[in-house]
C-alpha positions in Angstrom: 0.0 0.0 0.0 1.3 3.5 -0.7 1.0 5.3 2.5 2.7 8.4 1.2 0.0 8.9 -1.3 -2.7 8.4 1.3 -1.0 10.8 3.6 -0.7 13.5 0.8 -4.4 13.1 0.2 -5.1 13.8 3.9 -2.6 16.5 4.6 -0.6 19.2 2.5 3.1 18.3 2.1 4.3 21.1 4.4 2.4 19.6 7.3 3.8 16.0 6.5 7.2 17.4 6.2 6.7 19.2 9.8 5.7 15.8 11.3 8.5 13.9 9.7 11.0 16.3 11.1 9.3 16.1 14.4 9.9 12.5 14.3 13.7 12.8 13.6 13.5 12.2 9.8 14.5 14.2 6.8 11.5 16.0 5.4 11.5 13.7 2.5 12.0 10.6 4.3 8.8 8.7 4.0 9.8 5.7 6.1 7.3 6.6 9.0 4.5 7.6 6.6 2.3 4.7 7.7 2.6 5.7 11.4 2.0 9.4 10.6 -1.2 8.4 8.7 -2.4 6.5 11.8 -1.9 9.5 14.0 -5.2 11.3 15.0 -5.7 15.0 13.6 -4.9 16.3 17.2 -1.7 14.3 17.2 -0.5 15.9 13.9 -1.7 19.2 15.1 0.4 18.9 18.4 3.4 17.7 16.4 3.3 20.5 13.9 2.9 22.9 16.8 5.9 21.5 18.8 8.1 21.5 15.6 7.4 25.1 15.2 8.3 26.0 18.8 4.7 25.8 20.5 5.3 23.5 23.4 3.6 22.6 26.5 -0.1 22.7 25.9 -0.5 25.3 23.0 -2.6 22.9 21.1 -5.4 23.2 23.7 -5.0 27.0 24.0 -5.1 27.4 20.2 -8.1 25.2 19.7 -9.9 27.1 22.4 -9.0 30.4 20.5 -10.4 29.1 17.2 -13.4 27.9 19.0 -13.9 31.3 20.7 -13.3 33.3 17.6 -14.7 31.3 14.7 -17.1 28.9 16.6 -15.3 25.8 15.4 -14.5 23.1 17.7 -11.5 21.2 16.2 -11.8 18.3 18.5 -15.1 17.5 16.7 -13.0 16.5 13.7 -11.7 13.0 13.7 -9.1 11.0 11.6 
């Protein structure tokens, strides 16, 4: 199965590259794409934030801001 293709159908390449790098891989290394594909949206969001320097609970804070400003609850979106 082509996990990279499935992953690219779910997320933009920039998001995939952030998560790969967060996992200690080169941004073009697709060796963990199956594992990344199995991550929940919340896990991917948390990894992208962490890669970009937002550590320690920022995922919940940002989700709360989005809910407060836009009325969108990101936790309602599933894999």
